[in-house]
N, C-alpha and C positions, 0 to 999 in steps of 0.2 A: 827796795825789798818790800814785798807786800806784808801788810800787818797780819799776824797770825790771830785768828779769832779766838776769843776766850772759850775754853772748854767748860761747859756747864753740866753738872750731874743730872742724870735722869732718875728721879725718885718715884715717878709713877708713869707707867707705860700707857700709850694710847691703845685703843681697841685694835686687836690684831688685824681686822679687816680694813682698818684705816691705814695702818702702817705695820706690815708684817715683820719688818726688821727691828722695829721698836724705836727707831730714831736715826739721826745722822751721826755716824761715828766720827766725822770730821769736826763737828762742833759740839758733840755731846759725849759725856762719859756714860756709855750704855751699861757698864758694869757696876756703877756706883751703888745700886740698891741691893746687890747680891752679897751675901756673906762669903768672905774669902775662905772660911773653913768649909762651907758647903761645896764650893767650887773645887777646892783642893781634894776633898774626900771623893767626890764623884770622878774627878779626873784620874786620880791614882787608882781607884777601883776599876775604871775602864781599862787602864793599862794592865792591871793584874788579871782581869777577866780574859783579855786577849789570849793569854797562854793556855787557857783551857782547851782550845781547839787543837793545837799541836800535842798537848798532853793526852787527849783522847786518841790521837794518832799513835803515840807511843804505847798506850794501853792496848790498843787493838793490834799493833805490830807484835807485841809480846804474846798476845793470845793466838795469833796465827801460827801456822807452820812456817818455817823459815823461808820457804820458797814463795811466799806471798806477803811477807812482812813489810817490805819497802813500799809496796803499792799502797798500804794504809798510810804511811808517812806522807807519801806524795798526795794522797787524797786529802789529808789534813791541810796541806798547803794550798791545794786547790780550793777547798772550802773557805779558807781565810781570804784568798785573793778574789776568786770569782764571785763569791757571795757578797764580798765587800763592794765590788763594782756594781753588782745588781742592786744592792741595798741603796747605794748612792743614786743610781739612775732612777729607780722607781719604788724600791721596796719600802723605804721609810715612809714615803708618801702614801702608799696603799693602806698602812695601818695607823698612821698618826696624823693624817690630814684633817682639817677642821671642817667637817661636813655634818649634815643631818641624817645621813644614810646609816641605818643600823647594821648593815651587812659589810660594806667595804668602802674604803676611802677613794679619793681621786688622785690625779697627778699634779695637783697644785703645788706640791713640795718636791717635784722631780728635780734631780741633780742638786738637791739641797737648796733650791730656790726658795726665797722667803723664810729661810731659817737662819736666825742670828741671835738677837738678844731678848726677844719677847719671852716672858715666862712660859715654861713648858706646860703642857696639859697634865703631865704626870704629877708635877709639884711646882708651884709658883716660886719655890726657893732656888730653882736652877733655870738657866736659859735653854731655849730650844736646841741650840747647837751642841750643848753638852749632853743633853738627853739623847740626841741623835747619835752622837759618838758612842755612848754607852750601849745603845740598842744594837749596834753592829756586832758586838761580841756575842749577843744572844743568838742571832740567826746563823752565824758561822759555826758556833758550838752545836746548835741543834742539827744542822745539816751533817756535821761530822758524826754525831751520835748515830744518825740514820745510815751513814755511808758504810758502816761495818756490816750491814746486812748482805752486801755483795760477796761476803766471805768466800774467797778462794775460787769462785766460779762465775762471778759477774764480769762482763766486759767493762773496761775502764771508761771509754768515751761515752757509751750510752748511759753509764751510771752518772757521769757528770751532767749530761743533758737532763736526766731524771731529777737530780738534786736541784737544779735551777728551776725546773718546772714545779717541783714539789714545794719549794719555798714560796713560789708565786701563788699557787692554788691551794696550799694547805697552811703553811706557817703564817703568811701575812694575813690571811683571812681570819684564822683563829686569833691571832694577835689583835686584830681590830675588834673582834667580838668581845674579847676579855679586857683589853687595856685602854681602848679609846673610850672617852666619856659618852660617846654616842653608840657604842657597840651594844648589841642586845643582851649579851651575857653580862656585861658590865652593869647594865641597868636592871638586870634580873636580880642582882645582888650576890653574884658568885664571889667567893673568897679564893683568890689565887695570887698569893703574894709575889712570887718571882717566876711564875710561868710553868706550872705543872702541865696545863693543857696544851699551849702552843709548843712547849719544849719537850716534855717527857712523854705525855700520853700520845701526842702526835707522832713523835719519832718512834716510839715503841710499837704502836699499832701499824704504822707504815712499814716498819721493819718486818713485822709479821707478814704483811701483804707482799713485800719484796721477796722474802724467803719462800713464800708459797709459789709465787710466779716463777722464781728461778728453779725451784725443785731442789732435791737433795744433791749433795756432792756425789761424785762418781763412786767413791768408796761405799756409799750406802746401797748401791745397786748390787754389790757383790755378795750380800748376805743370802743365805740359802732359804730361810723361812720367812713367812710374812711377818711373824712376831719380831724377828730380828730387824727387818727392814723398817718397821714402825718405830724402833727405838732410836733411830737417827744417831748412830755411834759417831763420836768425835775424837779428834786427836787432842793430846795434851798441848797446852801452850808451849811454844818453843823457848820462851824466855820469861819465866815468872819474875825475874829481876826487873826487866823492862816494864812489865806490868805494874810492879810496885812503884817504880819511878813515876810512871804516868799517873797512877792513882794519887800519889803524894802531891803532884802538881795540880791535879784536878781538885783535890781537897783544899789546897792552898788558894786556888782561884775561886773556889765556891764561897769562901768568906766574902770576897768582893762581889761575886755574882748575886748572892742574897743580900749582903749588907748594904749595897748601894741601891737596892730596889726600893728603899725608903725615899730615894731621890733628894735626900738632904742628910746632914750630919746631926744626929739627935740621940736621945736615950734609946729610942726604938732601934736605931742602927746598931748600937752596942748589944742590945737585947737579941737582935737577929743573929749577930755573929756568935754569941754564946749558944743560942738555940741550934745553929748550924753545926757547931763543933760537937755538942752533946749528942745530937742525932747521929752523926757519923760514928762517934764512939760507940753508941748503943747498937747501931747496925753492925759494925765490925765485930764486936764481942759476941753478939747473938749468932751471926752466921758461922764464925769459927767454932763456937760452942756446939752448934748443931752438926757441923762437919765432924767434930771430934766424937760426938755421940754415935754417929753412924760408921765412921772410919777408924776410930781410935788413933787418929793422927791429926796434927794441926796442918792447915793448908794456907799457904801464902795467897794462893788464888782465891780461896774462900774469904780470907780477910779483906782482900780488895773488893770482892763482890759485896760484902756486907757494908763496907764503908760507903761505897757508891749507892747502895740501896738506901742507907740512912740519909745521904745527901739528897737523893731523889724524893724521899718521903717528906723531908722537912721543907723542900722548896716552896710548896704552896702555903705552908703553915708557919714559916719562920717569923713572920711579922704579925701573927695573930694568936699564937698559943703561949701560955705561961712557960717560963723557963723550967719549971719543975715537971713538965710532961714531955719535954723535947726528946730526952733519951728514950722514953717510952714510944714516941712516934717512930724513932729510928729502929727500935727493936721490933715493933709490930710490922713495919714495912719490910724489914729484912726477913722476918719469918715468912711473910706472904711470898716474897720473891724466892726464898729458898725452896719452898715446897712447889712453887710454880716450875722452877728449874728441875726439881726432882721428878716431877710427873709430866714434864713437857713432852715426853715421847708419845703421850696419848694424842697429841695434836698431829703427830706424824710430819712435823715441819722441821727442816734443818736450820734452826736459828742458833748456830754454834756459839755466838757471842752473847747469847741471852739478852739481847736488846729488848725484846718484848717483855721478858720476865722482869728485868731490872727497871726499865723505864716505862713501859706500858702499864704493867701491873703495879709497879712501885708508885708511879704518878697517880694512878687511879686510887690506890689505897691512901696515899697522902692527901688527896682531895677530900676523901671521906673523913679521915681523921681530923682534918681542919674543921669540918662541920661539927665534929664532936667536941673538940677541945678549944676552939676559938674563944678567947676571953675579951670582953669589951675594953678592958683597961690597956691592953697591949698596943693596939693601933694608936691610942691616944698619946702614947709616949713620944710620938714624932712632933708634938706641939702644934699640929695642923689639923689632924682628923677629928679630935674631940670625941663627941658621942656619935659620930657618923656611923660607926659599926655597932650592931646589936649583939655581936658575939654568936656563939653556937650553943650547943647543949649545955656548955659550961655556965651560960647565963640564961638557961631555960628558953633559948630561942630554938625550939625544936624544928621549926620550918627549914632552918639552914641546911640540915643534912640532906633534905630532899633537893634543895637547890644545888648542893655540891654533886649529888648523884646525877642530876639532870645535866649539869655542865660537863662533868667528866664523860658521861655517855655520849653527849653530843660531839665532843672533841674526838673521842675514840672512833665513833661511827664515820664522821666526816673524813678523818685521816685515812682510815682503812679503805673506804669506798673510793675516794678520789685517787689514792695511790694505786689501787688496782686498775682504775681506768687509765691513768697516765702510763703505767707500765705496759698495759695491753696495747695502747696506741703507739708508744715508742717502739715496742717490739715488732710492730707491723711495718715500720718505716724501713725501707731498704738501707742496709748498712748499719742499722741501729739495733739489731737483735741483742737482747740483754744477756744471754747466756754465752759464756766462753766455750770454745770447742773442747771436745774431750781431750785432745792432745795438749792444748794449752793449759787446761786445768791440771793435768797430770804433771806437765813440766813446771807449772807454777806461774802465777801472774807476773812475778818479778822477771822471770825469764822472757816473757813476752813484751813487757812494757817498760822495764827499767834498764836504762843504759849502764847504770853504775854497778850492776851485778858483776862480780868477779867470776868470769866463766872458767878461769883456771882452777877455781875451787872445785874439788871433786863433787861437791853437793850439786853444783850447777853445770856439770859437764855436759856438753852437747853430744858427746859420744856415748856416755853411759847415762841415759836419761833417768830421771828420778825413779827410785824403786818404790812401788806402791804396795804398801801392806797396811793392815788394819791398825797397827800400832796399839797404843794404850787406849783404854776406854775412858773417855772423860767428856760428859755432856756439858760443854760450855765453860763459863767462868768458874763456878764453884760447885757444880752439881756432883752427883754420885755416879759411880760407874755402874755398869750393868751387873745384875746379880749372877749372870752366867760366867763362870770362870773361863769357859772356852773362848770368850770374846777377847781375852787378853793374850791368847796364844798367838805365836807367830804365824803369819799367813804366807802362802806362796807369793813370790815376787813377780810382778808384771813389768816387762821392759817395753818401752814404746820407742820404735825407731824414729829417727829424725827424717822427715820427708818435706817436700815443698809445701804440702798442705799444713804441716805443723807450723810453718813460718808465717802463715796467713790466717786471718779469720774468714 
């Protein structure tokens, strides 16, 4: 029997370019230098973050009319699986490879090659492989946030193609700019703790582009006056209960999403979790209060909107701002998002899930508030950063607000323009037109794409196809109805016969 070599601990790793793996696991203990508490914290948070993606699917399913709800759940599973494979093949390498390029990485880390025990670029307290696992949850959640823009009228397969192209040409590029030590926004000095730019601003402005390219839903064409057509009337969510369940799981997962962005377990991690919770609380109370002022009733949908707005606003700020302004960040972000929803009809775009208002505007406002309230002592709580960060206006660093504005504007412009180009090109490819046929839109995407639909349910009857009426007036997540009482009146029913064309795109 061969003698087993003695395992020696690795207390100091060689240069990455000399040994990307960090050593020989057969003869060396590559994990000896890592704190088990840091590893446990990051691993548990990675697992908790994963459920944000299906939770967004539940949220969106509850917001849709019943005839398209299951399509959103399926889309969430697609984002988890397909984006995960893409991330493994080349995505992680594009934004985390060790290059000198300020724009984009290379494929040196493709299929997680050369990723094992070397300290990560994000924080030397955790190994590369753990940071790579954590990053997967970000890209899948971001893609799912954007997926809601297909709202009841986008074809499923082209939407999947677009999402994979979008993560390649938008998400990974912005992530490299902001998170890679060689990225130009990183070196500019932008503060974006957990991904407002690549996650929220990118998905929000891309959702606006997608909604514009798709055009309004069929029901919006039936209004008689130009003023009514501009208001983009929407149906009420079919299940506020499912929305609340999805929101609760998102809130729960966001503790890990933000908390683990310190990339170690420290006082700063605890501070981030507290900030995250306070911002969500402030956002929820603010939105439901504004709803009550205008409607004289409380709204579950509005509560969900405010909580999410607060979470979005604190995402860039959680690791920079003092705990005593976190609730204010949530309140200001929720107020901005609320009034964006209230007056979104001015854009004439059918963004029924308010992705642009909540994530685009919310992320933009959060970035600016980070420049105002960032305090130098907060990043230092991780035991690593020290005096690396100068803070924002809180510490008389008035230049920071300009940097935040430049970074947010860059992310918004890149996301919107590239998304428009991608959608235009995909729509021109035979078989990949992005808009569903009128018949399938009226039948519902579930009727077209989901085998599990119970066709014996009268709601999905093939003989008595869906009855199309204007229904209740409700612009998106938590906005206000039209001021015209006539909009809530019952409208004549349209019945669409089942034809061979209906069964095909």
